[in-house]
C-alpha positions in Angstrom: 120.0 95.2 93.2 117.4 92.4 94.0 114.1 91.9 92.3 111.7 93.7 95.1 113.7 96.8 94.5 113.5 96.7 91.0 110.1 96.0 90.8 109.5 99.1 93.2 111.1 101.5 90.8 109.1 100.2 87.9 105.9 100.5 89.8 105.9 103.0 92.8 103.8 102.3 95.9 101.8 104.9 98.1 100.7 103.0 101.1 101.5 99.5 99.9 99.4 100.0 97.0 101.1 100.1 93.5 100.4 103.5 91.4 100.3 102.1 88.0 98.6 105.0 85.7 96.6 102.3 83.7 94.8 101.3 86.8 93.5 104.8 87.0 90.3 106.4 84.4 91.7 109.8 85.0 95.4 109.7 85.5 95.9 113.5 84.8 93.9 114.2 88.2 95.1 111.3 90.2 97.0 113.9 92.4 93.6 114.7 93.8 92.3 111.3 94.1 91.4 109.8 97.8 94.2 107.3 97.2 97.2 109.7 96.7 95.4 112.6 99.4 95.7 109.7 101.9 99.4 109.0 101.0 99.9 112.5 101.5 98.1 112.3 105.2 95.8 115.1 104.1 93.0 114.0 105.9 90.9 117.0 106.3 90.2 116.7 102.8 89.6 112.7 102.9 87.0 113.5 105.3 85.7 116.1 103.2 85.3 114.2 100.3 84.1 111.0 102.3 81.4 112.4 104.4 78.5 111.1 102.2 80.0 108.6 100.1 78.0 107.4 96.5 80.9 105.9 95.0 83.3 103.3 95.7 87.0 102.6 94.0 87.2 99.6 92.2 90.9 99.5 93.0 91.4 100.3 96.6 87.8 100.2 98.0 88.0 104.1 99.1 84.4 105.7 99.3 83.8 109.3 97.9 81.1 111.9 97.8 82.3 112.6 94.0 83.0 109.9 91.1 86.2 112.1 90.3 87.6 111.8 93.5 88.6 108.0 92.6 90.6 106.1 90.2 88.1 103.5 89.2 84.5 104.5 90.1 81.6 102.8 90.4 78.4 103.5 92.5 78.0 102.6 96.0 75.0 101.4 98.1 75.4 101.0 101.9 
């Protein structure tokens, strides 16, 4: 087994972004975060949660209406 495959088992990847629980401030609700919804192709939910963004994720840059829909939320200004 090469080093790359071993790394992917240790750190699963969603759309090329490592999913590491310590990067998420609310890992118990990670399945409802925009990054996860995008990886599951739930675009209707993604569009609804990002229609009027007030927060930006410090990990991936996703924009959201709700702070709770991001792993590392911070304020967003256009």
